[in-house]
Each structure stands twice: as structure tokens, then as C-alpha cells.
N, C-alpha and C positions, 0 to 999 in steps of 0.2 A: 514761495515758501508755504502757501496755504495747502498745496497738495502734498507737500513733503512732511510738514510738521503735524504730528498727531499727539493728543493727550489722552492717556489711559484713564478711564473712569475711576479706578482705584486711587489715582493720584489725588483727586479731589476729596475722596473719602478720608484718606489718611491725613490730608491737609487739615480738614475740619476736626478730626480726632486729636491731632497735635495741638490745636488751639484749645479744645475743651480740657485736655489733660495737662496743659502747661508745658508741652514739649515742642512748641512752635519753633523756637530758636534752634533746637537740635535738628528738627526736621528740615529747616531751611539750610543749615550747615551741611547736613548729609547730602541734600539735593545739589547744592553748589559744588561740593567736592566730587560727587559722581558725575555731574555735568562736565566738570573740568577733565575728569577721567575719560569721558566719552569723546572729548575733543581730540584726544590722542588717536583713537580709532579713526575718526573722521579725517584728520590731517593725513594719516598714513594711507588711508583709502584713496584720498585725492592724489597723493603722490604716485600711487599705482594706477591713476586714471580710472578708478571705479566710479560709476555713477551712483549717487545716493537715491535709493527708492523712497525711503521714509525715515524720519527720526521720530521715535515714539517716546514722549515724556511719561515715565512710569514712577511709582513711588520710589523715592531715594535715587533718582537718576534718569537715565535715558537709554534707549536701544537704537542703534543705527543699523539699517538694513541696506546693504549694497547690492547693486545689480552686477553680480559676478558669477563666474562659473564655479561649480562644485569642484571640478577637476583643475584647480590651480596647483601650483607647485607648493610643496610643504613649507619652504622658507617664507614665501609670500604670505601665506595664511598665518604662519606663526608670528611674523613681524607685525601684522595688523592686529592680531589678538593681544600681544604683549605691549603694544603701543599705549593702550589705555592705562594699565598698571604703571608703566614707566612714566607716563605723563603725571600720574598721581604722585609718584615719588618726587617729582620736581617741586611739588608743593611743600615738602617737608621744611626747607629752610625759611619759608615765608609764613609758617603758622606758629603761633605761640604755644599751642598745645596740639601735639600730633597724635594723641591717643585715638581720637575718633577716625582720623585719616588712616592710621595704620590698621585699626580694627576693620574698617571698610575694605582696605587693600587686601587683607588676608581673607576676609569673607568672600570677596569677589573671586578669589582663586580656588574656592571650593568647587568641586565638580558637580555643580547643580545647574541644570538648564534653566535660564539662558545665560548664566554667569560665565565669565571668561575661563574659569577653571574647567567647565564642561567642554569648552571648545579646544583647550589645550589637551585635555584627556582624549577627546575624540581624534585629534591629529595624531597623537602617539599611538592610539589603538589602530588607526588606519595604516600605520607602518607595520603592524604585527598581524592584524586580522583583515578579512575581506570587509569591504565598505558596509554592506548590509549588517553583518554581525557587529561591527564596531558601533554602528548606529544604535543597535539594540542594547549593547553593553553600556553605552553612555546613558541611555534612558534608565536602565535598571539601577545603576549606581546613583544616578541623580534622584530618583524617586525614593530610594532607600534612605539617603541622607535627609531628604525633606521630612520624612516620617520621624527620623531620629531627633529632629529639631523641634518637634511639636511640643508646645506648651500652652497652658490655658491663659494666654495673654492676648488681648484683643488685636494689638498691632501685629504680633507674631502670627496669629491665626489668619489675618488678612493677607500677610505676606505668603504664608503657606498656601492659601487658596490661589493666589496669583501664580506661584511657582507650579502648583499642581495643574492649573489650566494650561500653562506653557508646556508642561511635560505631556499632557494629553494631546495637545495640538501636534507636538513633535512626533509622538509615536503614531498618531493617526495618519500623518503625512509620509510615513516610511515608504510606501509604494510609489507615491508621486516623486519623491526625491531620488529613489533608486532608479526609476525610469529616466528621470532627468540626468542622473549620473551616467547611465549607459548611453543615452542619446548624445550627450556632450562628447563622450569618447568616440562615438561613431562619427559625429559631425566634424570634430576638430582634429582627430587623430593625434592627440597629445602623446609624446614619447617621454619615457623616464629611463633613468640609469638602471634601476632594479628590474629584474625579469623573473618570472615564475611560470610553472606549468600546472594547469588545472586538468584533472583527469575526468573526462566526460563532459557533457554539455551542461555545465553547472554555472550559469551566469551569476548566481548568488555568491560564488566564490571569487569573483573579480576583486582584486585589491586596488585601492585608489592610487597609490604612488608607485605602481608597478606596470610594466608591460606584461600582459597576460597571454600566454599561449594555451591552446586546448589540445589535449591528446584524446582523440576520439577514434575508436576502432583502429588503433595502431597508426593513426595518421595525425600529424601535427597541423593545426590550423592557428593562424595568428588571430589576435583579438579583432582586428579590422575585418577579417573574413567572417568571423562569427557574428559580429554586430551588423555587418552589411546584410547577412542572411536574415537576421532578426528584423531589421527595420525596412529593408527593401522589399521583403516579402510580407511585411505587415503582420508578423507573428504577434500573438497576444501572450504577454507574460503571465497574466493572472486569470 
């Protein structure tokens, strides 16, 4: 567990602030509720035989990172994402006061990275838009909501800093994850029910939950042919 379990530095900062401001009990309650929430993700991930890379204890909860492919099926990713909120709902009959639990439940469903709401939004966007564009839209919506929540409150400011850091990391890694996304499709040859045609050699237009064909100079190439040409010949995307 030493290699898997990590504690974010901001967790300790808010821990001490909660003691100084008399909000220690609330901070502990929030942490316990969100940890129970995280157990839902962990349990479902293990059901799907995903290996846990790390569990990071953060202010008001935890984040679980699984060693899994980007190109999983929609329903699998959706089940793992909603498992956390559903697990949290199971707490309702056992709590005397559910105001905090329900508040956290709805807050977590906001489309702010790395909350579950942003993952659900991204899954839906991937049904409509190409992977790379969906990635960007998720970021723009997330950062806009973070700025709207800004208040001159020490706890909120720290939380906003944490979310902004997460969002910056997210958008800085766009090229890495896009290349990983393409390489997985080349390596595993995953097939989907939906199909679409891309006009021209435009890899950025590949959709996640689709089979993508390419119409280039009046000739149809399937996705496998295009990605084989890319990786076998060691082309550079950027």
C-alpha cells in the first residue's frame, strides 16, 4: 500500500485550517463521506479487473487512478464513474442528517475536473465530438465553472487553487493522452457499433466510441490502415 496510497499536501493544510476555524468535525465528516464515495469507484474498478495505480487522499476525499485503457467501452466507463455517487446514495438511510451528504453528492456531479461530473460530461461529449475536441470542451467548461465559484474565503480559495492545478495538468497533457488514445486503437484494434467517415488525413477528428474510416483522394482507408501507417512508419504528429 505504500506505493499506492498518496496524500496530497493540501489535505494537511485544510486539516489544520479546519482545526483553527472550529470546522474540524465538518472536515472529518466530509472526508469520511467522500472516502466512502471513492470506495464505489474502487469496488467497481476491481470488478472489471482494473489494477489500481494509486489512491490519492485529497482535501474532502480521494482520487483513484486505475491502470486502464482510454479506449474502453462507454458503458464500462460510465458504470465506474457513477459507482461513486451511487455508493454515496447508499449512505442516506444511515445518516441522521443528510444535508452535507446530498450537498457533496450534487457538488461532485458538477462538470469540474477532476470531479465525476467532468468525467460524465466527457463521456457524453465523446459520443458527439472527436476525442481531442471533447477533451478541450471539458477543460473549457470546467475552468469556467471554477472561476464562477470564486469567493474571498480561505477554504474556497485553496479548493479553487487545487482545481486550477488539476485543470492545468489536464490540458498540458492533451498531446500525451491523444497519442496514447491513438496508439491504443492501433495496438488493440477495438471495434465499436457506430461508424463514421473522416474526410482527409485528419487524425484529430477520430471519435472515441466509433469505427473511423478515412476518405482520402477518393479512396476509403479504414482506421487500422491509417494508424498502422502512422506508427509503423514512425510518423510524428506534433
